[in-house]
GULUMGU-789582 format. One line per 2 residues: for each residue x negated, y negated, z negated of C-alpha. Coordinates in steps of 0.05 Angstrom, whole numbers, plus 32768, in hexadecimal, padded with zeros to 4 digits. Example, Ala and Ser with C-alpha at 12.3 -4.5 7.8 and 13.67 -1.06 7.14 Angstrom:
// residues 2
7F0A,805A,7F64 ~ 7EEF,8015,7F71;
//
This chain:
// residues 433
8C8C,8691,7BA5 ~ 8C56,866B,7BBE;
8C10,866D,7BBA ~ 8BE7,862E,7BBD;
8BA9,8654,7BE1 ~ 8B83,8619,7BC1;
8B32,8635,7BD7 ~ 8B55,863A,7C1F;
8B71,85F4,7C1A ~ 8B36,85CF,7C01;
8B0B,85EE,7C34 ~ 8B3B,85D2,7C6D;
8B36,858F,7C3A ~ 8AF8,858A,7C42;
8AE5,859D,7C90 ~ 8B24,856B,7CAB;
8B0B,853D,7CDB ~ 8ABF,8563,7CDE;
8AC3,855D,7D2D ~ 8AC9,85AB,7D2A;
8AFE,85D9,7D41 ~ 8B13,8602,7D00;
8B1A,864B,7D15 ~ 8B49,8665,7CD6;
8B3A,86B8,7CD9 ~ 8B4E,86EB,7CA8;
8B6E,8733,7CAC ~ 8BBF,8731,7CC2;
8BF3,871A,7C93 ~ 8BC8,8700,7C62;
8BDE,86B8,7C6D ~ 8BB4,868F,7C98;
8BF2,8674,7CBD ~ 8C1D,865A,7C84;
8BD6,8640,7C6C ~ 8BD4,8617,7CAF;
8C1C,8606,7CBA ~ 8C42,85FE,7C75;
8C07,85F3,7C3F ~ 8BCE,85C2,7C6C;
8C1A,85A3,7C93 ~ 8C2D,8593,7C4E;
8BED,8573,7C39 ~ 8BE1,854B,7C7B;
8C2C,8531,7C78 ~ 8C18,851E,7C2B;
8BCF,84FB,7C3E ~ 8BEB,84C2,7C6F;
8BF3,84FD,7CAF ~ 8C41,84E5,7CD5;
8C64,8522,7CE9 ~ 8C51,850D,7D36;
8C0B,8507,7D2E ~ 8C08,855D,7D20;
8C11,858A,7D67 ~ 8C24,85C4,7D4E;
8C2C,860A,7D76 ~ 8C39,864B,7D67;
8C30,8675,7DA3 ~ 8C54,86B3,7D89;
8C93,8693,7D91 ~ 8CB5,86A2,7DC7;
8CC6,865B,7DE0 ~ 8C7E,864D,7DE6;
8C77,8688,7E10 ~ 8C62,8653,7E4B;
8C28,8633,7E1A ~ 8C05,8671,7E21;
8BE8,865F,7E67 ~ 8BA6,8636,7E52;
8BB4,85FA,7E88 ~ 8BFB,85FC,7E66;
8BE4,85F5,7E19 ~ 8BB6,85C8,7E2B;
8BEA,859C,7E56 ~ 8C15,85A3,7E1D;
8BEF,8580,7DE8 ~ 8BD2,8551,7E0C;
8C11,8537,7E14 ~ 8C22,8542,7DD3;
8BED,850C,7DC0 ~ 8BFF,84C9,7DEA;
8BE2,8498,7DAF ~ 8B94,848C,7DC4;
8B8F,846D,7D7B ~ 8BA3,849C,7D59;
8B8B,84DF,7D34 ~ 8BB9,8525,7D47;
8BB0,8568,7D24 ~ 8BB3,85A0,7D52;
8BD0,85DF,7D37 ~ 8BCD,861B,7D6A;
8BEA,865E,7D4D ~ 8BD3,86A7,7D69;
8BAE,8684,7D9A ~ 8B97,86C4,7DAF;
8BE5,86C1,7DD8 ~ 8BBC,8697,7E11;
8BB2,86CB,7E55 ~ 8B6D,86BB,7E71;
8B7B,86A3,7EB8 ~ 8B52,869F,7EF5;
8B30,864F,7EFF ~ 8B4B,8633,7F3D;
8B0F,8602,7F4A ~ 8AE1,863E,7F55;
8AD7,866E,7F8A ~ 8ACF,869E,7F5A;
8B09,86CD,7F41 ~ 8AE7,86E9,7F07;
8ADD,86A7,7EE8 ~ 8B18,869C,7EB1;
8B32,865C,7E90 ~ 8B40,8674,7E44;
8B5A,865D,7E04 ~ 8B10,864D,7DF7;
8B10,8614,7E3A ~ 8B43,85F6,7E14;
8B2D,85F1,7DD6 ~ 8AED,85D3,7DEB;
8B12,85A8,7E1A ~ 8B36,858C,7DDB;
8AF7,858D,7DB5 ~ 8AE7,8550,7DDD;
8B1E,851F,7DCF ~ 8B00,84EA,7D92;
8B47,84EA,7D72 ~ 8B55,8543,7D66;
8B57,8565,7D32 ~ 8B58,85B1,7D45;
8B69,85F1,7D17 ~ 8B72,862D,7D38;
8B8B,8674,7D1D ~ 8BA0,86C0,7D40;
8BB0,86FC,7D1E ~ 8B9F,8737,7D4A;
8B55,8749,7D4E ~ 8B43,8730,7D8A;
8B4D,86F0,7D68 ~ 8B2D,8704,7D1E;
8AF0,8721,7D3F ~ 8AAF,86EF,7D44;
8AC4,86E7,7D8C ~ 8ADF,86A2,7D86;
8AA4,8684,7D64 ~ 8A7B,86A9,7D8A;
8A8C,8676,7DC4 ~ 8A92,863C,7D9C;
8A46,863F,7D86 ~ 8A3C,860B,7D56;
8A88,85E9,7D6A ~ 8AAB,8608,7D3A;
8AB3,8619,7CE3 ~ 8ADB,865B,7CD7;
8B00,865B,7C99 ~ 8B07,86AB,7C85;
8B49,86B6,7C5F ~ 8B4D,86E9,7C2D;
8B8C,870D,7C1A ~ 8BAE,86F3,7BD6;
8B72,86F2,7B9A ~ 8B88,8711,7B50;
8B87,86CC,7B38 ~ 8BBD,86B8,7B69;
8BE4,86EB,7B62 ~ 8BE0,86ED,7B11;
8BF3,86A8,7B1C ~ 8C3C,86BF,7B37;
8C39,86F9,7B0D ~ 8C73,8712,7AD9;
8C4F,8734,7AAA ~ 8C10,873D,7A7F;
8BC5,8741,7AA1 ~ 8BBB,8786,7A9D;
8BF9,8791,7AC8 ~ 8BE5,8768,7AFA;
8B9E,878A,7AFB ~ 8BD1,87CB,7B09;
8C00,87B0,7B34 ~ 8BC8,878B,7B5E;
8B93,87C4,7B66 ~ 8BD2,87EF,7B84;
8BF9,87C7,7BB6 ~ 8BB9,8795,7BC1;
8BC0,8747,7BE2 ~ 8BED,8738,7C12;
8C17,870D,7C03 ~ 8C56,872B,7C1C;
8C52,875D,7BE7 ~ 8C59,873C,7BAB;
8CA5,8720,7BCE ~ 8CB7,876E,7BBA;
8CCE,8783,7B7D ~ 8CCA,87D8,7B8D;
8C8F,8807,7B9E ~ 8CBE,8829,7BDB;
8CBD,87E1,7BF9 ~ 8C72,87CD,7BEC;
8C5C,880A,7C06 ~ 8C86,880C,7C3A;
8C70,87CD,7C51 ~ 8C2A,87D9,7C49;
8C2A,8814,7C75 ~ 8C5A,87FB,7CA8;
8C2D,87C4,7CB0 ~ 8BE6,87E2,7CB1;
8C13,8815,7CED ~ 8C33,87DD,7D14;
8BF9,87A4,7D0E ~ 8BB0,87B9,7D07;
8BAD,87FF,7D29 ~ 8BD8,87E4,7D5B;
8BA0,87A2,7D5E ~ 8B65,87D3,7D68;
8B8B,87FC,7DA1 ~ 8B9C,87C7,7DC8;
8B57,879A,7DBF ~ 8B2D,87DD,7DCE;
8B64,8801,7DEF ~ 8B4E,8849,7DCC;
8B9B,885A,7DD1 ~ 8B7A,88A2,7DE0;
8B62,88A3,7D98 ~ 8B92,888C,7D71;
8B93,88BF,7D45 ~ 8B47,88C4,7D3C;
8B44,8881,7D26 ~ 8B7F,8890,7CF5;
8B4C,88BE,7CD7 ~ 8B15,889C,7CCF;
8B3D,886A,7CB1 ~ 8B5B,8897,7C71;
8B11,88B7,7C72 ~ 8AF6,8872,7C64;
8B2E,885F,7C3E ~ 8B26,889F,7C0E;
8AE6,8892,7C07 ~ 8AD6,883F,7BF8;
8A9C,8832,7BC3 ~ 8A7E,886D,7BE9;
8A41,8877,7C08 ~ 8A42,8899,7C58;
8A28,8882,7C9C ~ 8A48,8897,7CD7;
8A25,88D7,7CD6 ~ 8A41,88EC,7C9B;
8A85,88DA,7CAE ~ 8A76,8900,7CF0;
8A62,8940,7CC2 ~ 8A9E,8937,7C9B;
8ACD,893E,7CD7 ~ 8AAC,897A,7CED;
8AAC,89A0,7CA9 ~ 8AEE,8985,7C93;
8B1B,8974,7CD5 ~ 8AFA,89A3,7D05;
8AF2,8962,7D34 ~ 8AB2,8950,7D55;
8AA8,890A,7D54 ~ 8A63,88EC,7D77;
8A49,88BA,7D3B ~ 8A41,888C,7D62;
8A87,888C,7D76 ~ 8A94,8883,7D31;
8A6A,884B,7D22 ~ 8A8D,8824,7D5C;
8AE0,882F,7D43 ~ 8AC3,881D,7CF8;
8AAB,87D7,7D21 ~ 8AF0,87D5,7D35;
8B05,87D3,7CEF ~ 8AD2,87A6,7CD9;
8AE2,876F,7D0E ~ 8B23,8772,7D01;
8B19,8769,7CB0 ~ 8B3C,87B2,7C9D;
8AFC,87C0,7C86 ~ 8AB8,87A5,7C63;
8A73,87BB,7C64 ~ 8A42,87B1,7C2A;
89FE,87B9,7C44 ~ 89CE,87DE,7C0D;
8994,87B4,7BEE ~ 8952,87CC,7BD7;
8944,87A7,7B93 ~ 88FC,87BA,7B84;
88E2,87C0,7BCA ~ 8910,877A,7BE3;
8925,879A,7C14 ~ 896E,87AF,7C3B;
8972,87F1,7C48 ~ 899C,8804,7C8D;
89BC,8841,7C7B ~ 89E3,8860,7C58;
8A1D,8825,7C4B ~ 8A5A,8819,7C2D;
8A9E,8807,7C44 ~ 8ADC,87E5,7C19;
8B1A,87D4,7C36 ~ 8B2C,8787,7C3F;
8B6F,8796,7C0E ~ 8B7A,87DB,7BDB;
8BC3,87D8,7BDD ~ 8BBC,87E5,7C3D;
8B83,8813,7C16 ~ 8BB8,8834,7BEF;
8BE4,8834,7C2A ~ 8BC7,8859,7C59;
8BBE,888E,7C2D ~ 8C02,888C,7C17;
8BEE,887A,7BCC ~ 8BD9,88BB,7BB9;
8B8F,88A6,7BA3 ~ 8B90,886C,7B74;
8B4D,8879,7B59 ~ 8B46,8839,7B29;
8AFA,8837,7B2D ~ 8AEF,883B,7B75;
8B2D,8805,7B7C ~ 8B0C,87E0,7B41;
8ACA,87E0,7B66 ~ 8AEE,87CC,7BB4;
8B16,878E,7B95 ~ 8ACE,877B,7B6D;
8AB6,8778,7BB6 ~ 8AE6,8753,7BD7;
8AE9,8724,7BA2 ~ 8AAA,870E,7BA7;
8AA8,870A,7BEA ~ 8AE1,86E2,7BE6;
8AB8,86AC,7BB3 ~ 8A8A,86A0,7BF5;
8A4E,86D3,7BD1 ~ 8A22,86F7,7BFA;
8A31,8744,7BDD ~ 89FE,8783,7BE6;
89FC,87CB,7BC5 ~ 89BE,87C7,7BA0;
898A,8805,7B9B ~ 8954,8810,7B69;
8921,8844,7B6C ~ 8903,886A,7B2A;
88D6,8894,7B20 ~ 88EA,88D0,7AF4;
88E3,8920,7AE0 ~ 890A,8952,7AF4;
8919,8995,7ACB ~ 88D9,89BF,7ADA;
88AE,8975,7AC5 ~ 88A7,895E,7B0A;
88A9,8917,7B2B ~ 88DC,8903,7B4B;
88FC,88CA,7B6C ~ 8942,88AC,7B5B;
8971,8876,7B75 ~ 899F,885A,7B44;
89CC,8830,7B5D ~ 89E5,87E4,7B50;
8A2F,87D8,7B69 ~ 8A1E,878A,7B7E;
89E8,8767,7B8C ~ 8A0B,871C,7B94;
89E9,86E2,7BAA ~ 89F9,86A8,7BAE;
89BF,8671,7BDB ~ 897B,8688,7BA6;
89B1,869D,7B6D ~ 89B2,86E6,7B67;
89D8,8717,7B2F ~ 89EC,8765,7B25;
8A2D,8777,7B1D ~ 8A41,87C2,7B0A;
8A85,87D6,7B00 ~ 8AA1,880A,7ACA;
8AEA,881F,7AB6 ~ 8AC6,8828,7A73;
8A84,8815,7A48 ~ 8AA3,8834,79FE;
8A78,8872,7A05 ~ 8A35,8863,79F7;
8A17,888D,7A28 ~ 8A47,8870,7A5C;
8A2D,8834,7A4D ~ 89E3,883E,7A57;
89F8,886D,7A9B ~ 8A1D,882E,7AAD;
89E1,87FE,7A9D ~ 89A5,8833,7ABB;
8999,880C,7AF7 ~ 89A5,87B9,7ADF;
896A,87D7,7AAC ~ 893F,87E7,7ADF;
8947,87A6,7B05 ~ 8901,877F,7AF9;
891D,8738,7AEB ~ 8943,8707,7ACF;
897C,86F4,7AF5 ~ 89CA,870A,7AE1;
89D9,8752,7ACD ~ 8A33,8751,7AC2;
8A52,8791,7AB6 ~ 8A9F,878F,7AC9;
8ACF,87BE,7AA0 ~ 8B0D,87D1,7AA7;
8B18,87D1,7A5D ~ 8B2C,8799,7A2E;
8AEE,8776,7A20 ~ 8ADF,872E,7A07;
8AA2,871E,7A26 ~ 8A5A,8728,7A09;
8A0D,8736,7A0D ~ 89EC,8765,79FB;
89AF,8769,79E3 ~ 8988,877B,7A2D;
89AD,873F,7A45 ~ 89E1,875F,7A6C;
8A2C,8742,7A6B ~ 8A6A,876B,7A66;
8AA4,874D,7A7F ~ 8AF1,8765,7A81;
8B08,876B,7ACD ~ 8B3D,8743,7ACB;
8B1A,870F,7AA5 ~ 8AE2,8710,7ADB;
8B12,870A,7B0F ~ 8B39,86CD,7AFC;
8AFC,86A6,7AEB ~ 8ADA,8695,7B31;
8A9F,8679,7B13 ~ 8A8B,86AD,7AE0;
8A51,86B3,7B09 ~ 8A34,867A,7B27;
8A41,863E,7AF6;
//
């Protein structure tokens, strides 16, 4: 089933011929190569670009192994651009395969030539438009964009959204939602029919690809078991506030394993860099400031999270929050976890301060809205509990409760809007029109 990936195609088309290197990043197997080499290539061909103007190299193929040498790569690309009066579109897939080699023109043996040098050289050609992808943690890190400074545009590709999956889903919205929060949005998953096929694919993808990438990039092979345990702990606690110290205590009390908080923080950084997980900072809404710790972590794909736990912990409330976070980030919003300080009294009448949580504070420029994720609001007491933080926010930005129940979108007399999860995920323009 072909997925149009319209969001990313629109972005590529907008950035076409802008004089900058387009760096397509994202979780492995989320569809970066298909986006560039199939969808975008077809767009170019349909809009007047000739076959000979598209110079494509997949560096993971054995036939192209010689071009992993940066000098050979530079040579072959320029050979395939013979006409100075023609515009060429350079596609390089798996560019992290390019080796670092000594610079033969200097005496310093430590000075290396890398793919960065190749790309920056190609940028100087007035008739070249350059696109690169990669599919391991070296490429998925921010290293490449840092070295390009202001000469590269990142196009972040996410797994399939719920809306993309539902477009081809054979069934109703509720069935699509159940399958989506169970299996996630890795494209190949949706070519499979059975739970056994899907679960095996996701587990193998995790074990043979993502963990292996992190181990190889950071050379921490002796700590593979620790990395896997940490991924499991994070998977069990999606949507829960935590920090490296708390996680260290969890390992000590539940696993009888001592891991220093600094080590845990470093390993979490590896997962963030590889886009396996995402971090949501806490924001004090009244105080208008960030709270450094604790934070929340979400898996970049719920199916991968579930595979990590053998599909044994399918708590819809936490998975719904995870899916919402991913979708908001995919839409390009800045997303934080909100905190509201409240003065209250305990059972003895003593004054206390407590913190109420807003699931998501969503920002776009000078626009903002607040979102709560709730399974059900049918019970009045439950509804009051869900909106307790929202009604205490002292500003007039939109306040929304996204619910799992089927509801027709409506607004209560305090201005709070309610919408069902499927309708929210199917409408990218719901928040800011």
